[in-house]
Structure formats: C-alpha cells, structure tokens
C-alpha positions in Angstrom: 118.0 88.8 96.7 116.3 86.6 94.1 113.1 87.4 92.2 111.4 84.6 90.3 109.1 85.4 87.4 106.7 82.8 86.0 103.5 82.3 84.3 100.3 81.0 85.9 98.3 78.1 84.3 96.0 80.6 82.6 98.9 82.5 81.0 99.0 85.5 83.4 102.5 86.5 84.5 103.3 87.1 88.2 106.4 87.9 90.2 107.0 86.3 93.6 108.3 88.1 96.6 112.0 88.8 97.0 113.9 86.7 99.6 115.9 89.0 101.9 117.9 87.5 104.8 119.9 90.0 106.7 120.6 88.1 109.9 124.0 87.9 111.5 124.7 84.5 110.1 123.0 84.8 106.8 126.1 84.8 104.5 127.6 81.8 106.3 124.3 79.9 106.4 123.8 80.5 102.6 127.2 79.2 101.8 126.7 76.1 104.0 123.3 75.4 102.6 124.5 75.8 99.0 127.5 73.5 99.7 125.1 70.9 101.3 122.7 71.2 98.3 125.5 70.6 95.8 126.7 67.5 97.7 123.2 66.1 98.4 122.5 62.7 97.0 120.5 62.6 93.8 117.6 60.7 95.3 116.9 63.5 97.8 114.2 65.9 96.7 113.0 69.3 97.9 109.6 67.7 98.6 111.2 65.2 100.9 112.9 68.0 102.7 109.6 69.9 103.0 108.1 66.9 104.6 111.0 66.6 107.0 110.5 70.2 108.1 106.8 69.6 108.6 107.1 66.4 110.5 109.9 67.6 112.6 107.9 70.6 113.6 105.0 68.3 114.6 107.5 66.2 116.5 108.7 69.2 118.4 105.2 69.8 119.5 104.8 66.2 120.7 108.1 66.4 122.6 107.0 69.6 124.2 104.0 67.8 125.5 106.1 64.8 126.7 108.5 67.2 128.4 105.7 67.9 130.9 106.1 64.4 132.2 109.9 63.9 131.6 112.4 66.7 131.2 114.4 64.6 128.7 111.6 65.3 126.2 113.3 68.7 125.7 116.2 66.9 124.0 113.7 65.6 121.5 112.5 69.2 121.0 116.0 70.4 120.2 116.6 67.6 117.7 113.3 68.3 116.0 113.9 72.0 115.8 117.3 71.3 114.2 115.7 68.9 111.7 113.0 71.5 111.0 115.6 74.2 110.2 117.5 71.7 107.9 114.4 70.6 106.0 112.9 74.1 105.8 116.1 75.8 104.8 117.3 73.1 102.4 114.2 72.5 100.4 114.3 75.8 98.5 118.1 75.8 98.3 118.1 72.3 96.8 115.4 73.3 94.3 117.4 76.4 93.2 120.7 74.5 93.0 119.0 71.9 90.8 117.0 74.5 88.9 113.7 72.9 89.9 112.0 75.9 91.4 108.2 76.1 91.6 107.3 79.7 92.3 103.8 79.1 93.4 104.8 76.1 95.6 106.8 76.9 98.8 108.2 80.3 99.3 
C-alpha cells in the first residue's frame, strides 16, 4: 500500500488514495510487473503504456463488433484485453520504478 503526497500548483498539499490489491494473484503480479519495469527499454515511457492501454481497449470494442460477423474477431478481443492489462498495469509500475510519478495524473 503506497500513499503519495504532493503539492498542487497553487501550493496546497494533497494526498492521493492508497492502492490496495488483495486479489488472489496480486503478489505474483506485482513481482512480475516490477521485474518487467526494471528490464523495460529506456525509450519506453509510462505515457506510451497508457496509450497502449487506451487503444487496446478501443480495439477490443472494435473486435467485439467484428465478432458479430466473424467469430475469429474474438481472438482479437483477447489480444486487445491482454494488451490493455499490460499497458494499464505497467504504466504506473514503470513510473514508480523510475521515480517519475505524477500523483494527479493517472491513478
């Protein structure tokens, strides 16, 4: 559980919400994400991962529509959901590992 304190642009202090993940796979997922973030190439940014998560979620919606006409579209949905998980989970982890958090941006 991490809590991030920061100062707003006008000098007022605020504290963001605590992240709590108690799912069955939470500990394993956290270790895997941290390992991936440590080994991520330097050119990869948390903003790029956020965009990956966004576009893959949009892609999942498109593939759901296409699945109405061809059942193979569901494979595209699965790929997009995995990419969404990766982008959405890794963006914050990468920012924390690189100490580039932005408390008012993202979580």
